[in-house]
C-alpha positions as CSV (number, residue, x, y, z in Angstrom):
1,M,116.1,99.7,98.4
2,I,113.4,97.5,99.6
3,G,113.7,93.7,99.9
4,A,110.8,93.2,102.3
5,R,108.3,91.9,99.8
6,R,107.8,90.8,96.2
7,S,107.1,93.7,93.9
8,I,107.7,95.3,90.6
9,R,111.1,96.3,92.1
10,E,112.3,92.7,92.5
11,N,111.1,91.8,89.0
12,A,113.1,94.8,87.6
13,V,116.3,93.8,89.4
14,R,116.0,90.2,88.2
15,A,115.4,91.4,84.6
16,S,118.3,93.7,84.5
17,C,120.9,92.2,86.9
18,L,124.5,92.0,85.9
19,T,125.5,88.6,87.3
20,A,123.8,85.3,88.0
21,S,124.7,85.6,91.7
22,L,123.0,89.0,92.0
23,C,119.9,87.6,90.3
24,A,119.9,84.6,92.6
25,A,120.0,86.8,95.7
26,W,117.0,88.8,94.6
27,V,115.0,85.9,93.3
28,S,115.5,83.9,96.5
29,S,114.5,87.0,98.5
30,A,111.3,87.4,96.5
31,A,110.5,83.7,96.8
32,A,110.0,83.9,100.5
33,Q,107.8,87.0,100.4
34,P,104.0,87.3,100.2
35,P,102.3,87.3,96.8
36,A,102.7,90.4,94.6
37,P,100.0,93.1,95.2
38,P,97.4,93.6,92.5
39,A,98.2,96.0,89.7
40,P,97.3,99.6,90.5
41,P,94.2,101.1,88.8
42,P,94.9,103.1,85.7
43,C,96.6,106.5,86.4
44,D,94.3,109.4,85.4
45,P,96.4,112.2,83.9
46,S,93.7,114.7,84.8
47,D,94.1,113.9,88.5
48,K,96.5,116.5,90.0
49,H,97.6,114.1,92.7
50,W,99.6,112.1,90.1
51,V,102.3,112.4,87.4
52,C,101.4,109.5,85.2
53,G,103.4,107.6,82.6
54,Q,106.2,106.4,84.9
55,Q,107.9,103.0,85.4
56,T,109.0,102.8,89.0
57,P,110.3,106.4,89.5
58,E,112.8,105.5,92.2
59,D,114.5,108.9,92.4
60,L,113.6,112.4,91.3
61,V,115.6,115.7,90.9
62,A,114.4,119.1,89.9
63,L,116.4,121.0,87.3
64,P,117.3,124.6,88.0
65,G,114.2,126.8,88.0
66,G,111.9,124.0,89.1
67,Q,110.1,123.8,85.8
68,W,111.5,120.4,84.8
69,V,112.1,117.1,86.7
70,V,114.3,114.2,85.8
71,A,113.0,110.8,87.0
72,S,114.8,107.5,87.1
73,V,113.2,104.4,85.5
74,Y,113.9,101.5,87.7
75,A,111.9,98.9,85.7
76,G,110.3,98.4,82.3
77,T,112.1,100.1,79.4
78,G,114.6,101.8,81.8
79,G,116.5,105.0,81.0
80,L,115.5,108.4,82.3
81,N,112.3,110.5,82.0
82,L,112.0,114.3,81.6
83,I,108.8,115.8,83.2
84,N,107.3,119.2,82.4
85,V,106.1,120.3,85.8
86,A,103.4,122.7,84.7
87,E,101.8,120.1,82.5
88,R,102.7,117.0,84.6
89,A,103.7,115.5,81.2
90,S,106.5,112.9,81.0
91,T,108.6,111.9,78.0
92,K,111.4,109.4,77.6
93,L,114.7,111.3,77.7
94,F,117.6,108.8,77.7
95,P,118.4,106.8,75.7
96,G,117.0,108.5,72.7
97,P,117.8,110.5,69.6
98,A,117.3,113.8,71.3
99,V,120.4,113.1,73.5
100,A,123.7,114.0,71.8
101,Q,126.9,112.1,72.6
102,Q,130.2,113.9,73.3
103,L,132.5,111.9,75.5
104,D,134.6,114.0,77.9
105,K,137.8,111.9,77.7
106,S,139.8,114.1,80.0
107,T,137.4,113.6,82.9
108,Y,136.1,110.1,82.1
109,P,139.1,108.5,80.2
110,E,138.1,104.9,80.8
111,C,134.5,105.2,79.8
112,P,133.7,102.8,76.9
113,G,130.7,104.8,75.7
114,P,127.0,104.9,76.4
115,P,125.3,101.7,77.7
116,A,125.4,99.1,74.9
117,G,122.3,97.2,76.0
118,P,119.1,97.6,78.0
119,F,119.6,99.4,81.3
120,T,117.6,100.8,84.2
121,T,118.4,103.8,86.4
122,H,118.4,104.1,90.1
123,G,119.7,107.2,92.0
124,V,119.9,110.5,90.2
125,Y,121.7,113.8,90.9
126,V,121.6,117.3,89.4
127,E,124.2,120.0,90.0
128,A,123.1,122.6,92.4
129,G,122.6,126.3,91.5
130,N,121.0,128.2,88.7
131,G,123.6,127.9,85.9
132,H,122.7,127.7,82.3
133,V,124.6,124.4,81.9
134,V,124.5,121.8,84.6
135,R,125.4,118.1,85.0
136,V,123.0,115.3,85.8
137,M,124.3,111.9,87.0
138,A,122.5,108.6,87.1
139,V,123.2,105.2,88.6
140,V,122.9,102.6,85.8
141,H,122.2,98.9,86.2
142,G,121.7,96.2,83.6
143,A,124.0,96.7,80.6
144,R,126.6,97.5,83.2
145,E,127.0,98.9,86.7
146,S,128.0,102.5,86.3
147,I,127.5,106.2,86.9
148,D,126.6,107.9,83.7
149,V,126.9,111.7,83.2
150,L,124.9,114.1,81.1
151,R,125.3,117.8,80.4
152,V,122.1,119.8,80.4
153,D,121.7,123.1,78.6
154,M,118.9,125.0,80.3
155,R,118.7,127.9,77.8
156,P,116.3,126.4,75.2
157,A,112.5,126.3,76.0
158,T,113.0,122.5,76.6
159,P,116.3,121.6,78.1
160,T,118.7,119.8,75.9
161,F,120.9,116.9,77.1
162,T,124.3,115.6,76.0
163,W,125.7,112.3,77.3
164,I,129.4,113.1,78.2
165,G,130.7,110.1,80.1
166,C,130.6,107.3,82.6
167,V,132.5,105.5,85.3
168,I,132.2,101.7,85.6
169,A,131.9,100.4,89.2
170,P,134.5,97.8,90.2
171,E,133.3,94.4,91.6
172,P,131.6,93.8,93.9
173,I,130.1,97.3,94.5
174,G,126.3,97.5,94.1
175,L,125.5,101.1,93.3
176,N,122.5,102.9,94.7
177,A,122.7,106.7,95.0
178,V,125.1,109.3,93.6
179,R,126.2,112.8,94.6
180,G,128.3,114.7,92.1
181,L,131.4,116.8,92.9
182,A,132.8,120.0,91.3
183,D,135.6,118.3,89.4
184,G,133.3,115.8,87.6
185,G,133.8,113.2,90.3
186,F,131.2,111.9,92.7
187,V,130.4,110.1,95.9
188,T,128.2,107.0,95.7
189,T,126.7,104.3,98.0
190,N,127.4,100.6,98.0
191,W,124.1,99.3,99.1
192,L,124.2,95.6,98.5
193,P,127.5,94.3,97.1
194,R,127.0,92.1,94.1
195,G,127.2,88.4,94.6
196,G,126.3,88.5,98.3
197,G,123.3,86.2,98.1
198,Q,120.2,85.9,100.3
199,D,122.2,85.6,103.6
200,A,123.9,89.0,103.0
201,L,120.5,90.6,102.2
202,T,118.9,89.2,105.4
203,K,121.8,90.3,107.6
204,M,121.7,93.8,106.1
205,M,118.0,94.1,106.7
206,A,118.7,93.1,110.4
207,G,121.2,96.0,110.7
208,E,124.5,94.4,109.9
209,K,126.9,96.8,108.2
210,N,127.6,95.6,104.6
211,G,128.5,98.6,102.5
212,E,129.9,102.1,102.6
213,L,130.5,105.3,100.7
214,W,132.9,105.4,97.7
215,E,134.4,108.5,96.2
216,W,135.7,108.7,92.6
217,H,138.0,111.3,91.0
218,T,139.7,111.2,87.5
219,K,143.2,111.1,89.0
220,S,142.7,109.1,92.1
221,G,140.0,106.6,91.0
222,W,137.8,104.7,93.4
223,Q,138.4,105.2,97.2
224,K,136.4,104.2,100.2
225,V,135.3,107.0,102.5
226,P,136.8,106.3,105.9
227,G,134.2,105.8,108.7
228,S,131.2,105.4,106.3
229,E,130.4,101.8,106.9
230,A,126.6,101.2,107.0
231,A,123.8,98.7,106.8
232,G,122.4,99.2,103.4
233,A,124.1,102.5,102.5
234,N,121.4,104.3,100.4
235,G,120.7,108.0,99.8
236,I,123.6,110.4,100.0
237,E,124.0,114.2,100.3
238,L,127.0,116.4,101.0
239,A,127.4,119.7,102.8
240,A,128.4,122.8,100.8
241,D,131.9,122.7,102.3
242,G,132.5,119.2,101.0
243,N,133.5,117.8,104.4
244,T,130.3,116.5,105.8
245,F,128.3,113.6,104.3
246,Y,124.7,112.8,105.1
247,L,123.9,109.1,104.6
248,A,120.7,107.0,104.7
249,A,121.2,103.6,106.2
250,W,118.3,101.5,104.9
251,G,119.1,98.3,106.7
252,S,119.5,99.9,110.2
253,Q,116.7,102.4,109.6
254,S,118.9,105.2,110.6
255,F,120.5,108.5,109.4
256,I,124.3,109.2,109.6
257,R,126.2,112.4,109.6
258,L,129.9,111.9,108.9
259,T,132.5,114.6,108.9
260,R,135.9,114.1,107.3
261,G,139.1,114.2,109.5
262,A,142.1,112.3,110.7
263,V,139.5,110.6,112.9
264,P,136.1,110.9,111.1
265,K,133.3,112.3,113.3
266,R,130.2,110.2,113.0
267,D,126.7,110.8,114.5
268,E,123.9,108.4,113.9
269,I,120.2,108.7,114.8
270,P,117.4,106.2,114.5
271,L,114.5,107.0,112.2
272,G,112.2,104.0,112.7
273,F,111.7,103.4,108.9
274,R,113.7,102.2,106.0
275,V,115.1,105.5,104.9
276,D,115.9,105.6,101.2
277,N,116.8,108.7,99.2
278,I,117.7,112.1,100.8
279,H,117.6,115.5,99.2
280,F,118.2,119.0,100.4
281,A,115.1,121.2,100.9
282,K,114.9,124.9,100.1
283,D,115.4,125.8,103.7
284,G,118.7,123.9,104.0
285,S,117.2,120.9,105.8
286,L,117.2,117.4,104.4
287,L,114.1,115.5,103.2
288,A,114.4,111.8,104.0
289,A,111.9,109.4,102.4
290,G,111.4,105.7,102.7
291,Q,109.1,102.9,103.8
292,I,107.5,101.6,107.0
293,T,107.6,97.9,106.4
294,D,106.0,96.6,109.6
295,P,103.2,94.1,108.8
296,G,99.8,95.8,109.1
297,A,101.3,99.3,109.0
298,R,103.1,99.5,105.6
299,S,103.3,103.1,104.7
300,S,105.3,105.7,102.8
301,R,107.1,108.2,105.0
302,V,108.9,111.5,104.7
303,V,110.7,113.4,107.4
304,K,112.7,116.6,107.6
305,I,116.1,116.5,109.3
306,D,118.0,119.5,110.5
307,P,121.6,118.8,109.4
308,K,123.1,120.8,112.3
309,T,121.0,119.6,115.3
310,L,119.8,116.3,113.8
311,T,116.3,117.2,114.9
312,V,113.6,115.2,113.0
313,R,110.2,116.5,112.0
314,D,107.5,114.3,110.5
315,L,106.0,115.5,107.3
316,V,104.1,112.6,105.6
317,T,102.9,109.2,106.6
318,R,100.8,107.8,103.8
319,P,99.4,104.2,104.2
320,D,100.2,102.0,101.3
321,D,97.2,101.4,99.0
322,E,96.6,100.2,95.5
323,T,97.4,103.5,93.9
324,F,100.8,104.3,95.6
325,A,103.2,102.4,97.8
326,G,106.9,102.0,98.4
327,N,108.0,105.6,98.6
328,T,111.6,106.1,97.9
329,T,112.2,109.9,97.5
330,A,110.7,113.3,98.1
331,I,111.5,116.6,96.4
332,E,110.0,120.1,96.8
333,I,108.1,121.4,93.7
334,G,106.5,124.7,94.4
335,K,104.2,124.2,97.5
336,D,104.1,120.5,97.0
337,L,106.2,117.4,97.6
338,W,106.7,114.9,94.7
339,L,107.1,111.4,95.9
340,G,108.8,108.7,93.9
341,S,108.4,104.9,94.4
342,Y,110.2,101.6,93.7
343,R,107.0,100.3,92.2
344,G,104.1,101.5,90.2
345,D,103.3,103.8,87.3
346,R,103.1,107.2,88.9
347,I,104.6,110.0,91.0
348,A,102.4,111.1,94.0
349,I,101.9,114.8,94.7
350,V,101.0,115.9,98.2
351,P,100.9,119.3,99.8
352,A,104.1,120.2,101.6
353,P,103.3,120.6,105.4
C-alpha cells in the first residue's frame, strides 16, 4: 500500500510490525515525508455518504446477498468489522466472544491457533457464490504474519463466524492481499518483503520488481507462481477457471494478467495511479482502486477493467480532502460503490457510474 507520505497507515504498521527491520523501513520512509494531515472532522452517522466507526478500512468484501460487509481494520484495535449494509452500522467481529473456534487440522495442520496478541488485518476475501456457508480469509499482521480463515454461516439473521485455521507466512514474505481457492488453499501477494529497508521501498516505488504471487495448498505448501514478479504486488483476483491471475502492481502503477502454462502468458497495462485492491464487479469486469500520489493532484481513483480486452474505463476520481483520502478498495453495494481507505475513520459511499 502507500508509502508516499506519513499517515495513519505508517503509524499502524510501526505499531504492529513483526520485526525491528520492518519497523525501521517504514519509520525511515515516514521520516522523509511531509507532516501528517490534520485529523478528519467527526464522522456523522446520519450522513449517507459514509459508514462511520472504522479504523483504516483497507479492504472490503460483501457477504452473499449483499446485506453484510466485512471490513479489515488496518490500524487501531485491529481485527475485522462486520457492517449491516441497510443500517450502515459497524460492529467489531474478530477477535471477540461471538466468534467460535474450531481448528480444521486436516486443512491447516501447522496452524498454532488464533493470533495470540494484538493484530491488524489487511486484504480480505470471501468465497464467491450464494452458499449458506462460506469462507472468509484475512491477511494478518502484528502478532504474526499469516492468512487466517473463518467459516461464515449465512442462515441466521446475523451471520455467525467460526475461526477455523491459519497459515503462517515464511520469511521474508510481506503479505498484502489474498484470494482463496476451492480446497482451502489460497493465492497471496508478497508486496514488500520483510526486512528490505528504505532502499527496497524506494526502488519498488520507482517500479523495480520486488515481489510476486505465492500459492499455498495443504499438501504442497508455499510455492511461487511462475512469471508473477511485480513491483509492489498488491491486489489479486483469479478467473473462474483457476488459470488466469489478475494482479495489481502498486509500485509500477500497472495491471497484470497472467495465465498459467509451460511458458506463462503475461500482459501488462499502465494505469497511471498506484493500483491497490481489485475485486470482480457484478458484470464480470474488475474494479481496480488506488491512489493518485502526484503532488498537487492527490486523489482517490477507481477504474473498471475488462479482463478479456484489458480496456479501462474511468469510474471515480475524487480529490483527497479532510474527510476522505487514500482510497484502497472499491466494491459494489446496490447502486453504489463503497470505498475503503488506508487512513481515516470511515468508508465513503459514492454512486456507481
